N, CA and C atoms as an extended XYZ file, in Angstrom:
501
Properties=species:S:1:pos:R:3:atomname:S:1:resname:S:1:resid:I:1 pbc="F F F"
N       -41.178      -21.538        3.771 N   MET     1
C       -40.292      -21.685        2.635 CA  MET     1
C       -39.625      -20.350        2.294 C   MET     1
N       -40.431      -19.272        2.272 N   HIS     2
C       -39.892      -17.965        1.935 CA  HIS     2
C       -38.873      -17.505        2.984 C   HIS     2
N       -39.100      -17.893        4.229 N   THR     3
C       -38.177      -17.524        5.308 CA  THR     3
C       -36.824      -18.175        5.101 C   THR     3
N       -36.835      -19.441        4.693 N   ARG     4
C       -35.571      -20.147        4.428 CA  ARG     4
C       -34.801      -19.491        3.289 C   ARG     4
N       -35.512      -19.154        2.244 N   ILE     5
C       -34.873      -18.504        1.092 CA  ILE     5
C       -34.306      -17.149        1.504 C   ILE     5
N       -35.077      -16.393        2.267 N   ALA     6
C       -34.605      -15.081        2.730 CA  ALA     6
C       -33.364      -15.227        3.597 C   ALA     6
N       -33.347      -16.229        4.487 N   LYS     7
C       -32.166      -16.464        5.328 CA  LYS     7
C       -30.970      -16.868        4.488 C   LYS     7
N       -31.223      -17.734        3.497 N   PHE     8
C       -30.137      -18.170        2.615 CA  PHE     8
C       -29.544      -16.990        1.845 C   PHE     8
N       -30.410      -16.151        1.299 N   VAL     9
C       -29.957      -14.968        0.553 CA  VAL     9
C       -29.182      -14.027        1.473 C   VAL     9
N       -29.653      -13.828        2.680 N   ALA    10
C       -28.972      -12.957        3.642 CA  ALA    10
C       -27.598      -13.512        3.984 C   ALA    10
N       -27.516      -14.826        4.201 N   CYS    11
C       -26.218      -15.455        4.503 CA  CYS    11
C       -25.246      -15.292        3.332 C   CYS    11
N       -25.752      -15.505        2.117 N   CYS    12
C       -24.902      -15.336        0.926 CA  CYS    12
C       -24.407      -13.902        0.815 C   CYS    12
N       -25.264      -12.945        1.073 N   ALA    13
C       -24.876      -11.535        0.995 CA  ALA    13
C       -23.808      -11.209        2.033 C   ALA    13
N       -23.953      -11.743        3.234 N   ILE    14
C       -22.960      -11.502        4.285 CA  ILE    14
C       -21.623      -12.126        3.903 C   ILE    14
N       -21.651      -13.372        3.412 N   LEU    15
C       -20.405      -14.031        2.997 CA  LEU    15
C       -19.741      -13.283        1.846 C   LEU    15
N       -20.527      -12.841        0.885 N   TYR    16
C       -19.994      -12.085       -0.252 CA  TYR    16
C       -19.352      -10.789        0.225 C   TYR    16
N       -20.045      -10.070        1.094 N   ALA    17
C       -19.530       -8.788        1.602 CA  ALA    17
C       -18.269       -8.994        2.420 C   ALA    17
N       -18.239      -10.030        3.257 N   SER    18
C       -17.053      -10.243        4.084 CA  SER    18
C       -15.863      -10.686        3.246 C   SER    18
N       -16.109      -11.434        2.180 N   ALA    19
C       -15.007      -11.854        1.315 CA  ALA    19
C       -14.390      -10.656        0.625 C   ALA    19
N       -15.234       -9.711        0.207 N   HIS    20
C       -14.713       -8.531       -0.466 CA  HIS    20
C       -14.168       -7.503        0.510 C   HIS    20
N       -14.677       -7.470        1.718 N   ALA    21
C       -14.170       -6.544        2.728 CA  ALA    21
C       -12.736       -6.895        3.102 C   ALA    21
N       -12.368       -8.169        2.973 N   ALA    22
C       -11.011       -8.597        3.295 CA  ALA    22
C        -9.996       -7.920        2.364 C   ALA    22
N       -10.432       -7.491        1.198 N   ASP    23
C        -9.543       -6.841        0.246 CA  ASP    23
C        -9.565       -5.324        0.375 C   ASP    23
N       -10.308       -4.810        1.311 N   ALA    24
C       -10.338       -3.363        1.512 CA  ALA    24
C        -9.056       -2.935        2.225 C   ALA    24
N        -8.455       -1.860        1.773 N   PHE    25
C        -7.253       -1.347        2.428 CA  PHE    25
C        -7.677       -0.670        3.729 C   PHE    25
N        -6.910       -0.867        4.804 N   PRO    26
C        -7.304       -0.240        6.077 CA  PRO    26
C        -7.201        1.285        5.995 C   PRO    26
N        -8.030        1.968        6.746 N   HIS    27
C        -7.982        3.438        6.775 CA  HIS    27
C        -6.851        3.864        7.698 C   HIS    27
N        -5.835        4.487        7.114 N   LEU    28
C        -4.656        4.938        7.850 CA  LEU    28
C        -4.368        6.384        7.485 C   LEU    28
N        -3.750        7.097        8.407 N   THR    29
C        -3.375        8.483        8.147 CA  THR    29
C        -1.871        8.634        8.276 C   THR    29
N        -1.288        9.249        7.281 N   GLY    30
C         0.155        9.482        7.280 CA  GLY    30
C         0.458       10.892        6.826 C   GLY    30
N         1.729       11.119        6.573 N   GLN    31
C         2.171       12.446        6.144 CA  GLN    31
C         3.306       12.284        5.146 C   GLN    31
N         3.295       13.119        4.112 N   THR    32
C         4.386       13.087        3.140 CA  THR    32
C         5.561       13.897        3.684 C   THR    32
N         6.702       13.739        3.045 N   PHE    33
C         7.851       14.555        3.419 CA  PHE    33
C         7.604       16.010        3.081 C   PHE    33
N         6.674       16.255        2.176 N   GLY    34
C         6.291       17.618        1.830 CA  GLY    34
C         5.292       18.205        2.810 C   GLY    34
N         5.095       17.539        3.961 N   GLU    35
C         4.230       18.002        5.053 CA  GLU    35
C         2.739       17.940        4.735 C   GLU    35
N         2.351       17.152        3.744 N   ARG    36
C         0.941       17.027        3.380 CA  ARG    36
C         0.347       15.806        4.092 C   ARG    36
N        -0.782       15.981        4.777 N   ALA    37
C        -1.478       14.863        5.421 CA  ALA    37
C        -2.151       14.011        4.348 C   ALA    37
N        -2.087       12.696        4.528 N   VAL    38
C        -2.668       11.771        3.555 CA  VAL    38
C        -3.497       10.729        4.291 C   VAL    38
N        -4.767       10.625        3.923 N   ALA    39
C        -5.648        9.584        4.456 CA  ALA    39
C        -5.715        8.469        3.415 C   ALA    39
N        -5.166        7.319        3.776 N   ILE    40
C        -5.140        6.182        2.856 CA  ILE    40
C        -6.329        5.284        3.193 C   ILE    40
N        -7.092        4.802        2.265 N   PRO    41
C        -6.986        4.905        0.814 CA  PRO    41
C        -7.784        6.066        0.219 C   PRO    41
N        -8.471        6.852        1.056 N   ASP    42
C        -9.351        7.914        0.553 CA  ASP    42
C        -8.657        8.882       -0.396 C   ASP    42
N        -7.393        9.179       -0.129 N   ALA    43
C        -6.662       10.144       -0.954 CA  ALA    43
C        -6.448        9.646       -2.383 C   ALA    43
N        -6.589        8.340       -2.597 N   PHE    44
C        -6.302        7.766       -3.913 CA  PHE    44
C        -7.546        7.357       -4.683 C   PHE    44
N        -8.711        7.593       -4.111 N   LYS    45
C        -9.938        7.156       -4.776 CA  LYS    45
C       -10.093        7.861       -6.115 C   LYS    45
N       -10.567        7.107       -7.086 N   GLY    46
C       -10.764        7.646       -8.428 CA  GLY    46
C        -9.653        7.266       -9.380 C   GLY    46
N        -8.512        6.807       -8.845 N   LYS    47
C        -7.379        6.420       -9.697 CA  LYS    47
C        -6.743        5.152       -9.144 C   LYS    47
N        -6.302        4.258      -10.030 N   PRO    48
C        -5.538        3.114       -9.526 CA  PRO    48
C        -4.220        3.614       -8.933 C   PRO    48
N        -3.774        2.955       -7.877 N   THR    49
C        -2.581        3.403       -7.156 CA  THR    49
C        -1.706        2.220       -6.790 C   THR    49
N        -0.409        2.373       -7.020 N   VAL    50
C         0.572        1.383       -6.593 CA  VAL    50
C         1.219        1.902       -5.320 C   VAL    50
N         1.149        1.096       -4.258 N   LEU    51
C         1.805        1.426       -2.996 CA  LEU    51
C         2.956        0.449       -2.791 C   LEU    51
N         4.147        0.989       -2.601 N   VAL    52
C         5.316        0.176       -2.277 CA  VAL    52
C         5.592        0.435       -0.798 C   VAL    52
N         5.429       -0.599        0.012 N   ILE    53
C         5.418       -0.458        1.471 CA  ILE    53
C         6.625       -1.147        2.082 C   ILE    53
N         7.263       -0.452        3.039 N   THR    54
C         8.385       -1.049        3.759 CA  THR    54
C         8.151       -0.943        5.260 C   THR    54
N         8.701       -1.937        5.957 N   PHE    55
C         8.618       -1.978        7.416 CA  PHE    55
C         9.990       -1.828        8.061 C   PHE    55
N        11.069       -1.933        7.260 N   THR    56
C        12.432       -1.806        7.778 CA  THR    56
C        13.288       -1.024        6.792 C   THR    56
N        14.391       -0.525        7.300 N   ARG    57
C        15.336        0.189        6.436 CA  ARG    57
C        15.930       -0.751        5.391 C   ARG    57
N        16.135       -2.003        5.769 N   ALA    58
C        16.713       -2.985        4.847 CA  ALA    58
C        15.841       -3.200        3.610 C   ALA    58
N        14.559       -2.933        3.701 N   ALA    59
C        13.647       -3.122        2.569 CA  ALA    59
C        13.686       -1.960        1.580 C   ALA    59
N        14.346       -0.885        1.931 N   GLN    60
C        14.343        0.318        1.091 CA  GLN    60
C        14.951        0.089       -0.290 C   GLN    60
N        15.968       -0.746       -0.390 N   GLU    61
C        16.583       -1.007       -1.697 CA  GLU    61
C        15.575       -1.678       -2.633 C   GLU    61
N        14.855       -2.670       -2.120 N   GLN    62
C        13.815       -3.319       -2.930 CA  GLN    62
C        12.728       -2.317       -3.307 C   GLN    62
N        12.339       -1.483       -2.359 N   ALA    63
C        11.293       -0.490       -2.612 CA  ALA    63
C        11.720        0.478       -3.712 C   ALA    63
N        12.945        0.927       -3.647 N   ARG    64
C        13.464        1.844       -4.669 CA  ARG    64
C        13.449        1.172       -6.043 C   ARG    64
N        13.859       -0.095       -6.083 N   ALA    65
C        13.882       -0.827       -7.354 CA  ALA    65
C        12.464       -0.996       -7.912 C   ALA    65
N        11.503       -1.316       -7.048 N   TRP    66
C        10.112       -1.428       -7.480 CA  TRP    66
C         9.612       -0.101       -8.040 C   TRP    66
N         9.848        0.958       -7.300 N   THR    67
C         9.365        2.280       -7.720 CA  THR    67
C         9.984        2.678       -9.050 C   THR    67
N        11.278        2.475       -9.201 N   ASP    68
C        11.952        2.811      -10.461 CA  ASP    68
C        11.388        2.010      -11.630 C   ASP    68
N        11.170        0.710      -11.415 N   LYS    69
C        10.668       -0.155      -12.487 CA  LYS    69
C         9.234        0.226      -12.873 C   LYS    69
N         8.411        0.517      -11.899 N   VAL    70
C         7.030        0.910      -12.182 CA  VAL    70
C         6.997        2.237      -12.949 C   VAL    70
N         7.847        3.178      -12.545 N   LYS    71
C         7.916        4.458      -13.276 CA  LYS    71
C         8.437        4.250      -14.690 C   LYS    71
N         9.460        3.411      -14.827 N   GLN    72
C        10.057        3.140      -16.132 CA  GLN    72
C         9.036        2.525      -17.090 C   GLN    72
N         8.199        1.652      -16.587 N   LYS    73
C         7.202        0.972      -17.419 CA  LYS    73
C         5.985        1.845      -17.708 C   LYS    73
N         5.845        2.975      -17.004 N   SER    74
C         4.685        3.865      -17.184 CA  SER    74
C         3.390        3.059      -17.186 C   SER    74
N         3.128        2.393      -16.079 N   ILE    75
C         2.014        1.445      -16.038 CA  ILE    75
C         0.642        2.098      -15.904 C   ILE    75
N         0.562        3.382      -15.762 N   GLY    76
C        -0.739        4.048      -15.740 CA  GLY    76
C        -1.418        4.094      -14.387 C   GLY    76
N        -0.637        4.126      -13.344 N   ALA    77
C        -1.192        4.253      -11.995 CA  ALA    77
C        -0.316        5.236      -11.229 C   ALA    77
N        -0.898        5.909      -10.256 N   GLN    78
C        -0.072        6.772       -9.411 CA  GLN    78
C         0.739        5.886       -8.464 C   GLN    78
N         1.924        6.380       -8.072 N   ASN    79
C         2.849        5.599       -7.256 CA  ASN    79
C         3.192        6.316       -5.963 C   ASN    79
N         3.218        5.541       -4.873 N   TYR    80
C         3.645        6.071       -3.579 CA  TYR    80
C         4.467        5.022       -2.854 C   TYR    80
N         5.475        5.488       -2.142 N   GLN    81
C         6.191        4.627       -1.219 CA  GLN    81
C         5.664        4.925        0.172 C   GLN    81
N         5.358        3.881        0.915 N   VAL    82
C         4.829        4.016        2.266 CA  VAL    82
C         5.866        3.448        3.228 C   VAL    82
N         6.317        4.284        4.158 N   LEU    83
C         7.302        3.864        5.150 CA  LEU    83
C         6.592        3.703        6.484 C   LEU    83
N         6.484        2.476        6.970 N   GLU    84
C         5.833        2.202        8.243 CA  GLU    84
C         6.887        2.356        9.338 C   GLU    84
N         6.718        3.364       10.196 N   LEU    85
C         7.727        3.721       11.202 CA  LEU    85
C         7.177        3.679       12.626 C   LEU    85
N         6.134        2.906       12.848 N   GLU    86
C         5.517        2.849       14.177 CA  GLU    86
C         6.503        2.390       15.251 C   GLU    86
N         7.425        1.507       14.892 N   ASP    87
C         8.377        0.980       15.882 CA  ASP    87
C         9.481        1.964       16.261 C   ASP    87
N         9.604        3.056       15.514 N   VAL    88
C        10.619        4.062       15.848 CA  VAL    88
C        10.133        4.823       17.087 C   VAL    88
N        10.949        4.851       18.149 N   PRO    89
C        10.532        5.590       19.359 CA  PRO    89
C        10.247        7.061       19.033 C   PRO    89
N         9.236        7.617       19.665 N   ARG    90
C         8.828        9.006       19.411 CA  ARG    90
C         9.994        9.981       19.515 C   ARG    90
N        10.857        9.748       20.459 N   LEU    91
C        11.996       10.628       20.680 CA  LEU    91
C        12.897       10.725       19.450 C   LEU    91
N        12.978        9.652       18.658 N   PHE    92
C        13.875        9.604       17.509 CA  PHE    92
C        13.186        9.819       16.162 C   PHE    92
N        11.887        9.966       16.158 N   ARG    93
C        11.154       10.074       14.891 CA  ARG    93
C        11.576       11.281       14.061 C   ARG    93
N        11.791       12.401       14.679 N   GLY    94
C        12.228       13.593       13.943 CA  GLY    94
C        13.585       13.376       13.293 C   GLY    94
N        14.485       12.749       14.010 N   PHE    95
C        15.819       12.462       13.473 CA  PHE    95
C        15.721       11.495       12.293 C   PHE    95
N        14.960       10.412       12.464 N   VAL    96
C        14.815        9.411       11.401 CA  VAL    96
C        14.157       10.041       10.183 C   VAL    96
N        13.130       10.814       10.424 N   ARG    97
C        12.429       11.488        9.329 CA  ARG    97
C        13.361       12.408        8.542 C   ARG    97
N        14.134       13.222        9.278 N   GLY    98
C        15.075       14.131        8.628 CA  GLY    98
C        16.158       13.390        7.860 C   GLY    98
N        16.634       12.307        8.415 N   SER    99
C        17.666       11.502        7.772 CA  SER    99
C        17.169       10.916        6.450 C   SER    99
N        15.963       10.377        6.464 N   ILE   100
C        15.398        9.804        5.237 CA  ILE   100
C        15.105       10.905        4.227 C   ILE   100
N        14.568       11.998        4.695 N   ARG   101
C        14.190       13.112        3.815 CA  ARG   101
C        15.394       13.625        3.018 C   ARG   101
N        16.554       13.676        3.645 N   LYS   102
C        17.758       14.165        2.960 CA  LYS   102
C        18.130       13.299        1.764 C   LYS   102
N        17.768       12.021        1.809 N   SER   103
C        18.145       11.109        0.729 CA  SER   103
C        17.151       11.110       -0.435 C   SER   103
N        16.076       11.883       -0.309 N   ILE   104
C        15.035       11.901       -1.333 CA  ILE   104
C        15.014       13.258       -2.027 C   ILE   104
N        15.087       13.267       -3.356 N   PRO   105
C        15.012       14.551       -4.071 CA  PRO   105
C        13.727       15.301       -3.725 C   PRO   105
N        13.822       16.595       -3.624 N   LYS   106
C        12.690       17.432       -3.209 CA  LYS   106
C        11.446       17.194       -4.066 C   LYS   106
N        11.633       17.010       -5.373 N   GLU   107
C        10.482       16.824       -6.262 CA  GLU   107
C         9.774       15.476       -6.042 C   GLU   107
N        10.415       14.545       -5.348 N   SER   108
C         9.803       13.234       -5.078 CA  SER   108
C         9.225       13.112       -3.672 C   SER   108
N         9.440       14.112       -2.827 N   GLN   109
C         9.072       13.991       -1.420 CA  GLN   109
C         7.585       13.811       -1.178 C   GLN   109
N         6.734       14.324       -2.045 N   ASP   110
C         5.294       14.146       -1.852 CA  ASP   110
C         4.820       12.745       -2.256 C   ASP   110
N         5.695       11.937       -2.845 N   SER   111
C         5.303       10.577       -3.201 CA  SER   111
C         5.733        9.563       -2.133 C   SER   111
N         6.225       10.060       -1.001 N   PHE   112
C         6.582        9.216        0.141 CA  PHE   112
C         5.620        9.535        1.278 C   PHE   112
N         5.058        8.479        1.862 N   ILE   113
C         4.117        8.653        2.965 CA  ILE   113
C         4.678        7.950        4.199 C   ILE   113
N         4.742        8.695        5.297 N   LEU   114
C         5.223        8.148        6.557 CA  LEU   114
C         4.028        7.774        7.424 C   LEU   114
N         4.043        6.559        7.951 N   LEU   115
C         2.996        6.112        8.859 CA  LEU   115
C         3.622        5.826       10.220 C   LEU   115
N         3.014        6.354       11.267 N   PHE   116
C         3.496        6.125       12.628 CA  PHE   116
C         2.492        5.329       13.460 C   PHE   116
N         1.464        4.810       12.817 N   GLU   117
C         0.474        3.964       13.492 CA  GLU   117
C        -0.175        3.061       12.462 C   GLU   117
N        -0.837        2.025       12.944 N   GLY   118
C        -1.550        1.124       12.048 CA  GLY   118
C        -0.713       -0.015       11.494 C   GLY   118
N         0.418       -0.302       12.122 N   GLU   119
C         1.310       -1.339       11.601 CA  GLU   119
C         0.623       -2.707       11.499 C   GLU   119
N        -0.112       -3.107       12.515 N   ASP   120
C        -0.760       -4.418       12.490 CA  ASP   120
C        -1.763       -4.522       11.346 C   ASP   120
N        -2.565       -3.501       11.155 N   ALA   121
C        -3.546       -3.502       10.064 CA  ALA   121
C        -2.849       -3.517        8.708 C   ALA   121
N        -1.756       -2.782        8.602 N   LEU   122
C        -1.007       -2.737        7.346 CA  LEU   122
C        -0.362       -4.088        7.047 C   LEU   122
N         0.197       -4.723        8.061 N   LYS   123
C         0.803       -6.052        7.865 CA  LYS   123
C        -0.245       -7.061        7.407 C   LYS   123
N        -1.421       -6.981        7.968 N   LYS   124
C        -2.505       -7.880        7.561 CA  LYS   124
C        -2.890       -7.618        6.098 C   LYS   124
N        -2.970       -6.355        5.727 N   ALA   125
C        -3.372       -5.981        4.361 CA  ALA   125
C        -2.373       -6.463        3.318 C   ALA   125
N        -1.080       -6.415        3.650 N   VAL   126
C        -0.060       -6.802        2.662 CA  VAL   126
C         0.206       -8.301        2.653 C   VAL   126
N        -0.309       -9.018        3.654 N   GLY   127
C         0.012      -10.444        3.765 CA  GLY   127
C         1.443      -10.623        4.239 C   GLY   127
N         1.798       -9.892        5.269 N   PHE   128
C         3.172       -9.813        5.782 CA  PHE   128
C         3.778      -11.188        6.020 C   PHE   128
N         5.034      -11.342        5.540 N   GLN   129
C         5.778      -12.580        5.738 CA  GLN   129
C         7.215      -12.321        6.171 C   GLN   129
N         7.912      -11.437        5.458 N   VAL   130
C         9.331      -11.200        5.696 CA  VAL   130
C         9.547       -9.709        5.961 C   VAL   130
N        10.126       -9.378        7.106 N   SER   131
C        10.243       -7.968        7.497 CA  SER   131
C        11.105       -7.140        6.549 C   SER   131
N        12.125       -7.720        5.951 N   ASP   132
C        13.032       -6.952        5.093 CA  ASP   132
C        12.633       -6.948        3.623 C   ASP   132
N        11.422       -7.377        3.316 N   ASP   133
C        10.906       -7.316        1.948 CA  ASP   133
C        10.124       -6.032        1.744 C   ASP   133
N        10.105       -5.587        0.495 N   ALA   134
C         9.187       -4.525        0.097 CA  ALA   134
C         7.876       -5.205       -0.277 C   ALA   134
N         6.776       -4.581        0.082 N   TYR   135
C         5.448       -5.099       -0.234 CA  TYR   135
C         4.795       -4.139       -1.211 C   TYR   135
N         4.212       -4.700       -2.267 N   VAL   136
C         3.625       -3.876       -3.323 CA  VAL   136
C         2.145       -4.222       -3.442 C   VAL   136
N         1.324       -3.191       -3.379 N   LEU   137
C        -0.119       -3.359       -3.525 CA  LEU   137
C        -0.612       -2.516       -4.677 C   LEU   137
N        -1.590       -3.034       -5.382 N   LEU   138
C        -2.310       -2.243       -6.369 CA  LEU   138
C        -3.704       -2.018       -5.810 C   LEU   138
N        -4.060       -0.750       -5.638 N   LEU   139
C        -5.402       -0.385       -5.202 CA  LEU   139
C        -6.201        0.034       -6.422 C   LEU   139
N        -7.442       -0.415       -6.500 N   ASP   140
C        -8.285        0.037       -7.599 CA  ASP   140
C        -8.798        1.451       -7.312 C   ASP   140
N        -9.612        1.962       -8.195 N   ALA   141
C       -10.104        3.334       -8.053 CA  ALA   141
C       -10.987        3.527       -6.821 C   ALA   141
N       -11.438        2.427       -6.213 N   ASN   142
C       -12.250        2.513       -4.999 CA  ASN   142
C       -11.438        2.291       -3.732 C   ASN   142
N       -10.133        2.113       -3.864 N   GLY   143
C        -9.278        1.913       -2.694 CA  GLY   143
C        -9.205        0.481       -2.216 C   GLY   143
N        -9.644       -0.464       -3.040 N   ASN   144
C        -9.575       -1.878       -2.681 CA  ASN   144
C        -8.299       -2.508       -3.235 C   ASN   144
N        -7.761       -3.449       -2.493 N   ILE   145
C        -6.548       -4.149       -2.923 CA  ILE   145
C        -6.940       -5.175       -3.983 C   ILE   145
N        -6.351       -5.041       -5.171 N   VAL   146
C        -6.653       -5.974       -6.255 CA  VAL   146
C        -5.448       -6.827       -6.636 C   VAL   146
N        -4.293       -6.517       -6.075 N   TRP   147
C        -3.079       -7.286       -6.373 CA  TRP   147
C        -2.066       -7.053       -5.273 C   TRP   147
N        -1.339       -8.126       -4.910 N   ARG   148
C        -0.297       -8.060       -3.876 CA  ARG   148
C         0.944       -8.782       -4.368 C   ARG   148
N         2.087       -8.283       -3.953 N   GLU   149
C         3.369       -8.947       -4.235 CA  GLU   149
C         4.352       -8.495       -3.172 C   GLU   149
N         5.429       -9.234       -3.011 N   HIS   150
C         6.481       -8.789       -2.097 CA  HIS   150
C         7.814       -9.358       -2.552 C   HIS   150
N         8.883       -8.756       -2.040 N   GLY   151
C        10.226       -9.192       -2.401 CA  GLY   151
C        10.800       -8.344       -3.513 C   GLY   151
N        11.853       -8.874       -4.115 N   ALA   152
C        12.561       -8.157       -5.180 CA  ALA   152
C        11.696       -8.051       -6.431 C   ALA   152
N        11.880       -6.975       -7.153 N   VAL   153
C        11.132       -6.754       -8.390 CA  VAL   153
C        11.764       -7.569       -9.516 C   VAL   153
N        10.935       -8.015      -10.439 N   ASP   154
C        11.424       -8.611      -11.679 CA  ASP   154
C        10.386       -8.352      -12.774 C   ASP   154
N        10.781       -8.604      -14.009 N   GLU   155
C         9.909       -8.302      -15.151 CA  GLU   155
C         8.578       -9.052      -15.077 C   GLU   155
N         8.620      -10.306      -14.656 N   LYS   156
C         7.395      -11.112      -14.600 CA  LYS   156
C         6.379      -10.496      -13.627 C   LYS   156
N         6.848      -10.064      -12.464 N   LYS   157
C         5.952       -9.457      -11.474 CA  LYS   157
C         5.347       -8.158      -12.002 C   LYS   157
N         6.169       -7.355      -12.672 N   VAL   158
C         5.674       -6.080      -13.212 CA  VAL   158
C         4.690       -6.335      -14.355 C   VAL   158
N         4.939       -7.363      -15.164 N   ASP   159
C         3.990       -7.710      -16.232 CA  ASP   159
C         2.634       -8.100      -15.658 C   ASP   159
N         2.641       -8.869      -14.560 N   VAL   160
C         1.384       -9.254      -13.908 CA  VAL   160
C         0.680       -8.011      -13.373 C   VAL   160
N         1.442       -7.101      -12.805 N   LEU   161
C         0.881       -5.834      -12.306 CA  LEU   161
C         0.216       -5.060      -13.437 C   LEU   161
N         0.909       -4.964      -14.569 N   GLN   162
C         0.340       -4.259      -15.728 CA  GLN   162
C        -0.955       -4.905      -16.198 C   GLN   162
N        -0.999       -6.227      -16.209 N   LYS   163
C        -2.206       -6.936      -16.631 CA  LYS   163
C        -3.364       -6.664      -15.680 C   LYS   163
N        -3.068       -6.537      -14.384 N   GLN   164
C        -4.108       -6.225      -13.408 CA  GLN   164
C        -4.734       -4.858      -13.691 C   GLN   164
N        -3.935       -3.944      -14.177 N   LEU   165
C        -4.439       -2.598      -14.458 CA  LEU   165
C        -5.378       -2.576      -15.671 C   LEU   165
N        -5.211       -3.517      -16.564 N   THR   166
C        -6.034       -3.531      -17.775 CA  THR   166
C        -7.324       -4.336      -17.603 C   THR   166
N        -7.493       -4.968      -16.427 N   LYS   167
C        -8.736       -5.746      -16.184 CA  LYS   167
C        -9.913       -4.835      -16.010 C   LYS   167
């Protein structure tokens, strides 16, 4: 009898852990335009963090709108834009990086993170659906994903984000 209970408890613990592990952000390493290396999500532990993630240039307008709205609302979390550039051929990465960097004010460059690997893991984490959408994640202080959204920003989505921060 005790063996059955122990097996049942072990199975429940495994299911519980795997359900919560699905919300863990993958460990990825990137670099800011300010040349600072960033290990995600470790670099954000201790503070809630909003990540606005893009996979294409076409998504940048949505990403900018999300970032502006989140800053405007002062939602109480640190903000970063993550540009996934794994598909850019190595030969052109310096050019693409320089081109994007010119469009970003110097004081904002450390809030942009460039990723050149981990695209599949990142797509899984965001619940990827549409390549030209911006994907927005809220990470808790432990680096776990507690909220996901994608597409154009609107007041309702930002209100839900704010409510997630107060939980």
